[in-house]
N, C-alpha and C positions, 0 to 999 in steps of 0.2 A: 657512485657516483660522485663527483665530486664537491666538494663546497659549493665552488661556481656553477657548476649546472645546477644544483639544487634551486638558489637562489634563482636563476635563469629561469627555471621550471615555475617556481612561483608567481613571480613578477610575469613573467608569462600566462598562467593562468588565468592569475588577476585581473590581466591585460581580457584578456580575451572574454572573459567571464562580464565585467563592465560594461567591453561593445556590446556581445548580445542582451543584452539586458536590458544595455540603453537603445535601441534599434530602434522600437517603435517610439522611441520619444523624440528621433534626432534628426526629422524628419516635420513640417511648416502643417500640410498638412495629416491628417490623419490618415489612413492606406486605410484603399478599402477592405473587402472581408466577403466572399461571397455567401451566401446566407446557410449554406448546404454546409460549409466551413465554422460560422458562427453555431448554429443544431452542435455540429462534434465537439464545438469545444467547451460547450454543455456538459456531458458525459464522459470530459477527460476525466476529472478528477476520480471519480466512481471506477473505471473502464479500473484505473493508476491503483485503484486499493484493491481491485479484484486483484489485479496483478502480482500484487504481494503477498495478498493475506487466501488465495485459490491457494497456491503451493504449501505452504504451511499445511494446513487444512489434507490434504489429498493425494501431499508424498513424502515419503522419509527419503533419507542417505541420495534422492537420486532418481526414487522408485516410487512407482504409485504401493499407493496402497493397497495390499489388498486380501488381508481381516477384517470381519467384522468389526473384532476387539480391539478398536484405537478409539482412545477417551474423545481423539478430537472431531470425532463422525456425532456420537451426541450431543458434545459441548456448543457444537456448531451450532446441530438443530433446533437445543432449549434455545439460545441467544437470541436464534433469530425469531423463535416463533413471542421470544417476551420483547424484543425489538418490535414486530407486527401487532402486538397485542397492549403496550403500553406508551412507544414511541420513547422509550428512556434509554441515554446512550449507556448512565454510568452501572442499568440495572441489565444492562446487555452484558454491559461486560461482567458484572459480581454472579447474575444467574450463569452463562456460561463457564467463569473460571472455577464458579462451589461444583457443574456435574461435570467437569472433568476431573480436577481435586477430586474430588468423591470415587472415582471409577481406575483413577489411578494408585492414589491411597490406597483405597476399603477394598479394591477387588484384585487391585495390581494389572490393571489395562499396562 
């Protein structure tokens, strides 16, 4: 790809990004959103988070994990339990990482 085409692609992508992000601010009156869509948009961040985290826990190299001796599973269970117990994000991360590192480094999982 030539330098000229690279610049065209960059400015094109920037223009499309600005247009799509400002689409809802261009109109003079707010767009009507149905109630069912408003409810679905409330859980969209959680769905996106699950879509990113779940493959990291349940898959390796594009395949489902078939053994229980994977440090990610106990770490995810402990971290989830800690979160529901204390509702603390930092403690959730620390507890999950402590379990995972202990199993990986200590037991060689």
